[in-house]
Every structure is written in structure tokens, then in C-alpha cells.
C-alpha positions as CSV (number, residue, x, y, z in Angstrom):
1,M,208.9,18.8,120.0
2,H,207.4,15.6,121.1
3,G,210.4,13.8,119.5
4,R,212.9,15.8,121.4
5,R,211.1,15.1,124.6
6,T,211.1,11.4,123.8
7,Q,214.8,11.4,123.1
8,K,215.5,13.2,126.4
9,A,213.4,10.7,128.2
10,A,215.2,7.8,126.6
11,V,218.6,9.1,127.6
12,S,217.4,9.7,131.1
13,W,215.9,6.2,131.3
14,T,219.1,4.7,129.9
15,L,221.3,6.4,132.6
16,M,218.8,5.4,135.3
17,Y,218.7,1.8,134.0
18,C,222.4,1.3,134.0
19,Q,222.7,2.7,137.5
20,A,219.9,0.5,138.7
21,I,221.4,-2.6,137.2
22,R,224.7,-1.9,138.9
23,N,223.0,-1.4,142.2
24,T,220.6,-4.3,141.9
25,G,221.8,-7.8,142.7
26,Q,218.7,-9.9,142.2
27,I,217.8,-11.3,138.9
28,E,214.0,-10.6,139.1
29,Q,214.6,-7.0,139.9
30,R,216.8,-6.6,137.0
31,R,214.2,-8.2,134.7
32,G,211.6,-5.7,136.0
33,L,213.9,-2.8,135.3
34,S,214.7,-4.2,131.8
35,E,211.0,-4.5,131.0
36,L,210.2,-1.0,132.2
37,Y,213.1,0.5,130.2
38,K,211.9,-1.2,127.0
39,R,208.4,0.2,127.5
40,M,209.6,3.7,128.2
41,T,212.1,3.8,125.3
42,K,209.8,2.1,122.8
43,P,209.3,4.5,119.8
44,Q,205.7,5.9,119.2
45,P,203.8,5.4,116.0
46,E,204.3,7.9,113.2
47,D,200.6,9.0,113.1
48,A,200.7,10.0,116.8
49,K,203.9,11.9,116.2
50,D,202.3,13.7,113.2
51,K,199.3,14.7,115.4
52,D,201.5,16.1,118.1
53,V,203.5,18.0,115.6
54,A,200.3,19.4,114.0
55,K,199.0,20.5,117.4
56,D,202.3,22.2,118.1
57,K,202.2,24.1,114.8
58,E,198.6,25.2,115.4
59,A,199.6,26.4,118.9
60,V,202.5,28.4,117.4
61,K,200.2,30.0,114.8
62,D,197.6,30.9,117.4
63,K,200.3,32.6,119.5
64,E,201.6,34.5,116.4
65,A,198.1,35.6,115.4
66,V,197.5,36.9,118.9
67,K,200.7,38.9,118.8
68,D,199.7,40.4,115.4
69,M,196.3,41.5,116.6
70,P,196.1,45.2,117.5
71,Q,196.0,45.9,121.1
72,L,192.6,47.4,122.0
73,S,191.6,49.4,125.0
74,I,188.3,50.9,126.2
75,S,189.4,54.4,125.3
76,S,190.3,53.4,121.7
77,I,186.8,51.9,121.0
78,P,184.8,54.6,119.2
79,K,181.5,55.6,120.8
80,P,178.4,54.9,118.7
81,K,176.6,58.0,117.4
82,I,173.1,58.2,118.6
83,R,170.8,60.4,116.4
84,V,168.4,62.4,118.5
85,P,165.4,63.7,116.4
86,R,164.9,67.5,116.6
87,I,161.6,68.5,118.0
88,D,160.1,71.9,117.1
89,P,158.7,73.4,120.3
90,N,155.8,75.1,118.4
91,T,154.8,71.8,116.8
92,M,155.0,70.0,120.1
93,A,152.9,72.7,121.7
94,R,150.3,72.4,119.0
95,A,150.2,68.7,119.3
96,Q,149.7,68.9,123.1
97,A,147.2,71.7,123.0
98,P,143.6,70.5,123.1
99,K,141.6,71.1,119.9
100,E,139.1,73.9,120.1
101,L,135.5,73.0,119.6
102,P,133.8,74.8,116.8
103,K,131.8,77.9,118.0
104,D,128.1,78.2,117.7
105,P,127.2,79.9,114.4
106,K,124.8,82.2,116.2
107,L,127.4,83.2,118.7
108,L,129.8,84.0,115.8
109,A,127.1,86.1,114.1
110,D,126.4,88.0,117.3
111,E,130.1,88.8,117.8
112,Y,130.3,90.0,114.2
113,I,127.2,92.2,114.6
114,A,128.4,93.8,117.8
115,D,131.8,94.6,116.4
116,L,130.4,95.8,113.1
117,H,128.2,98.5,114.7
118,S,130.6,99.5,117.4
119,A,134.0,99.6,115.6
120,N,135.1,101.9,112.8
121,W,136.1,99.2,110.4
122,G,137.5,100.1,107.0
123,G,136.6,98.2,103.9
124,E,139.4,95.7,104.1
125,E,138.8,94.9,107.8
126,T,135.0,94.5,107.2
127,W,135.6,92.1,104.3
128,V,138.1,90.0,106.2
129,R,135.8,89.7,109.2
130,F,132.8,88.8,107.0
131,S,134.7,86.3,104.9
132,R,135.7,84.4,108.1
133,L,132.1,83.9,109.1
134,P,130.9,80.4,108.4
135,Q,128.0,80.1,106.0
136,K,125.7,78.9,108.8
137,S,126.2,82.2,110.6
138,H,124.8,84.2,107.7
139,A,121.2,83.1,108.6
140,F,121.5,85.1,111.9
141,L,122.4,88.4,110.2
142,R,119.8,91.0,109.5
143,D,119.3,93.2,106.5
144,I,120.7,96.2,108.4
145,D,123.9,94.1,109.1
146,I,124.3,93.3,105.4
147,N,123.7,97.0,104.4
148,C,126.3,98.1,107.0
149,T,128.7,95.5,105.7
150,L,128.2,96.7,102.1
151,A,128.6,100.4,103.1
152,N,131.9,99.6,105.0
153,I,133.3,97.7,102.1
154,R,132.5,100.5,99.7
155,G,134.2,102.9,102.0
156,T,131.7,105.7,102.5
157,E,132.4,108.6,104.7
158,R,129.8,107.4,107.1
159,A,131.4,104.0,107.4
160,L,135.0,105.2,107.7
161,S,134.1,108.1,110.0
162,R,137.3,110.2,110.5
163,R,139.6,108.0,108.4
164,G,138.6,109.6,105.1
165,R,137.3,108.0,101.9
166,S,138.9,105.2,100.1
167,T,138.8,104.8,96.4
168,P,136.6,101.9,95.2
169,T,138.0,99.4,92.7
170,S,136.6,96.5,90.7
171,N,137.8,94.3,93.6
172,T,135.5,96.3,95.9
173,L,132.6,95.6,93.6
174,S,133.4,91.8,93.6
175,R,133.4,91.7,97.3
176,M,130.1,93.5,97.6
177,L,128.5,91.1,95.1
178,E,129.8,88.2,97.2
179,V,128.2,89.6,100.3
180,F,124.9,90.2,98.4
181,E,124.9,86.6,97.1
182,A,125.6,85.3,100.6
183,A,122.7,87.2,102.0
184,K,120.4,85.8,99.3
185,L,121.5,82.2,100.2
186,A,120.7,83.0,103.8
187,N,117.2,84.2,102.7
188,I,117.9,87.8,103.8
189,V,115.7,90.0,101.7
190,P,117.5,93.1,100.3
191,D,115.8,96.4,100.9
192,R,116.2,99.8,99.3
193,Y,119.4,100.5,101.2
194,T,121.0,97.3,99.9
195,Y,120.3,98.2,96.3
196,Q,121.5,101.8,97.0
197,E,124.9,100.6,98.0
198,L,125.2,98.4,94.8
199,I,124.1,101.3,92.6
200,A,126.6,103.7,94.3
201,I,129.6,101.4,93.8
202,N,128.8,101.0,90.1
203,V,128.5,104.8,89.8
204,D,131.8,105.2,91.5
205,L,133.3,102.9,88.9
206,L,131.4,104.8,86.1
207,N,129.4,101.6,85.3
208,F,126.2,103.6,84.6
209,N,124.5,100.8,82.7
210,Y,124.9,98.4,85.7
211,A,123.7,101.1,88.0
212,H,120.5,101.4,86.0
213,D,120.1,97.6,86.1
214,W,120.2,97.5,89.9
215,L,117.7,100.3,90.0
216,E,115.4,98.2,87.8
217,K,115.9,95.1,89.9
218,M,114.8,97.1,93.0
219,V,111.6,98.2,91.2
220,V,110.9,94.6,90.0
221,Q,111.2,93.3,93.6
222,G,108.4,95.7,94.5
223,I,110.5,98.3,96.3
224,K,109.5,101.9,95.6
225,P,112.8,103.7,95.2
226,T,113.5,107.1,96.9
227,I,115.1,109.9,95.0
228,R,118.5,109.0,96.4
229,P,119.5,106.3,93.8
230,Y,118.4,108.6,91.0
231,R,120.4,111.4,92.5
232,T,123.4,109.1,92.8
233,I,123.4,108.3,89.1
234,L,122.7,111.9,88.2
235,K,125.7,113.0,90.2
236,G,127.9,110.5,88.5
237,Y,126.8,111.8,85.1
238,S,127.7,115.3,86.2
239,T,131.4,114.3,86.6
240,V,131.7,113.1,83.0
241,S,131.3,115.6,80.2
242,S,130.4,113.0,77.7
243,E,127.4,112.0,79.8
244,L,125.5,115.3,79.6
245,D,122.7,113.9,77.4
246,S,122.3,111.0,79.9
247,A,122.1,113.5,82.7
248,R,119.3,115.5,80.9
249,R,117.3,112.4,80.2
250,L,117.5,111.2,83.8
251,W,116.6,114.7,85.0
252,H,113.4,114.6,83.1
253,E,112.7,111.0,84.2
254,I,113.0,112.1,87.8
255,K,110.5,114.9,87.5
256,T,108.1,112.7,85.5
257,K,108.2,109.9,88.2
258,I,107.7,112.4,91.0
259,A,104.7,113.7,89.3
260,A,103.4,110.2,88.9
261,G,104.0,109.3,92.5
262,L,106.6,106.6,91.7
263,I,109.3,107.9,93.9
264,A,109.1,107.6,97.7
265,G,110.1,110.2,100.2
266,E,113.4,109.6,101.9
267,K,112.2,110.2,105.5
268,S,108.7,108.6,105.4
269,D,106.6,106.1,103.4
270,E,104.9,109.0,101.6
271,V,105.7,109.8,98.0
272,A,108.1,112.6,97.0
273,T,106.3,115.7,95.9
274,T,109.2,117.7,94.6
275,V,112.9,117.5,93.6
276,D,115.1,118.1,96.6
277,L,118.0,120.5,96.9
278,L,120.8,117.9,96.5
279,T,119.2,116.6,93.2
280,Y,119.0,120.2,91.9
281,T,122.6,120.7,92.8
282,S,123.7,117.5,90.9
283,Y,121.9,118.6,87.7
284,V,123.2,122.2,88.0
285,A,126.7,120.8,88.2
286,A,126.2,118.9,84.9
287,E,125.0,122.0,83.0
288,S,127.6,124.3,84.6
289,K,130.4,122.0,83.7
290,A,129.2,122.1,80.1
291,G,128.9,125.9,80.2
292,N,125.2,125.9,79.7
293,F,124.5,128.8,82.0
294,A,121.2,129.8,80.4
295,L,119.8,126.4,81.5
296,V,121.4,126.9,84.9
297,V,119.4,130.1,85.3
298,D,116.2,128.3,84.3
299,V,116.8,125.7,87.0
300,L,117.5,128.4,89.6
301,E,114.1,130.0,88.8
302,E,112.4,126.7,89.0
303,M,113.9,126.2,92.5
304,D,112.7,129.6,93.5
305,Q,109.1,128.8,92.4
306,A,109.2,125.5,94.4
307,G,110.3,127.4,97.5
308,I,113.8,125.8,97.6
309,K,116.7,128.2,98.4
310,P,120.1,127.5,97.0
311,D,122.8,126.7,99.6
312,I,126.6,127.5,99.5
313,T,127.3,124.2,97.8
314,L,125.1,125.0,94.8
315,R,126.5,128.6,94.6
316,N,130.0,127.3,94.5
317,T,129.1,124.8,91.8
318,V,127.8,127.6,89.6
319,L,130.9,129.8,90.3
320,D,133.2,126.9,89.5
321,G,131.5,126.6,86.1
322,L,131.7,130.3,85.4
323,V,135.5,130.4,86.3
324,R,136.2,127.3,84.1
325,H,134.5,128.8,81.0
326,K,134.7,132.6,81.4
327,G,137.6,133.1,83.7
328,L,137.8,135.2,86.9
329,D,136.3,138.2,85.1
330,A,132.9,136.5,84.6
331,G,130.1,138.7,85.9
């Protein structure tokens, strides 16, 4: 390109020079024009031409590269995706909520005691509430609270009130033992009612040997038992036909210990002087179930001599035995 421009300039300068020579008369002016013409029409060095040509080629390439580039607009530029973390409102609420300070162990024990004696908790509810108590709260419980807890877990009629009786299981026994051990760690001394509940649960599960073990532990601790734990075991024997001999041995043991003053009265600190009506009924049930009605008659005469009159429960017990062994025509 630079060469073409130079050629055009040389032609222009040649025409201008010829015209100027014709119009110029003075020699000096002609010399000046000749000198200027030589300079303007003097060819440029090759390296300068090459540089100009290279520049022209680079300019052409730049223009072509610009033409080949895709035309961009603001609308065609993709918007960047911003990832917003998902926040759980429940987690955020827990994080913002102030942490609750631990309650006083005595306050927790007082709340448990108040609810224990006012609400008709079942065995499951009682166990859940007790297991939630921290260990430090156990020291503020009394023996009566432990006994009520054991009775509720066992599911006695007294504890369940109008809800009816629940059937104890080995899991029930395990929970009661945990309550007993917790009471021991808290230096709560078990009394006769504590042992009575543990004896009763083992009788319910027909664990008669363990029931006797708990009775012996009570005696070793220095607690004089009432006739109630003996009667509980005797009543359990009466429900199992194979335990008739055990029932007879226990019956004689009860009468022997009463005579020796080793059994306390249920309503006072005095010793028991005679077998009560409920204990008589439990033994009569065992003999009636086995069909030993001659022995039943002997027991009824013994009751009459002691001044104890049979009630409707005892009479029904004898009648059930007669119907079972002799039918409805028994007389």
C-alpha cells in the first residue's frame, strides 16, 4: 500500500514539476523545484517498505479477527448462578433460642413427688418420669415416694385406680430393681413396704425362690415382717397345683412364727396373735383347688375356734373347688 501511495505521489509531483518549470522563468527557482522533486520522488529503503507492509498486513488481520468474533450483547451474557444455602427454620429457632439452665435437683424431686401422689400414673408413665430424674434428685426422695413408685410400676389396683390391673413382666421386675438400687445409692433405707413390693412382683412372675430371698433380706435388715408378705407368697402357691406342698410348709411356718411372736401386726407395732381371714382364705384356696375338702373342713373349724367368721370370698373359694372336682351336684 505504501508503494502505491509513493507511485501516485511521484506522478503528481512529476506533473506539478513540469507545469512549474514552464511557468517559472528564473533559473534559481527552477533549481529549487528540481531539488524538491528529487527529494519527493526518491525511492524509500527496502526495510522501511517491509515494515509498512507488515503493519498493513497486521491491520488487515486485526480487522478480519474482529469481524469473525461473535457479536455479544448484554442479554446474551448468561447470568451467574448464586447458590443460596437452605436454612431449616427449626434449626434456626433452636440456635437463636437461649439455652435453658439446669433446674435445681431438689426442685425436680419436689415436682416428681407432687405429681406422683396426685396423678393416677400407670406403670409406664411412672417409670418414664422416674428415669428422667437426675441422680442428684434421688437424695430428696423419701421412702414413701420410692414405695409408691414401685407400686405404680408393678401396676397394683391401688396405683392404677380405675384403670384396671396390668400384667407384670420381667421388664417390670427389671425396672423395679433399678428403682431399688437408685434408692440405695441415695441412702434411702427400704422399709417393709419396699420389700413387700419386690416380693409381690416375684410372686406375680411365679419366682417363689426370689420372693423368699427378699423376705429373708428384710429379716436380716432387722425389719419384723407382717403377715402380708407371707400371705402374698401363700396366695401365689394356691394358683399353682404343683406348689401344694410348698403352700402347706409355708402355712405351718406362718402359724409357728405367730406363736413365737416373729410376725408383726399390720396396723400397729404389736405382734400378730392369730392368722387373719385373708391368710386363711389363701390356704383354703390351695386345698380346695387340690380337692382336699377334709382339710378344708378342719381349717374352717379352726377359724370358728379363733372367732373368725368366713366371708363371701372364702365361701366362693370352697364352692369353686367343689364344682371343679365334684360337679354341680356336690352337696
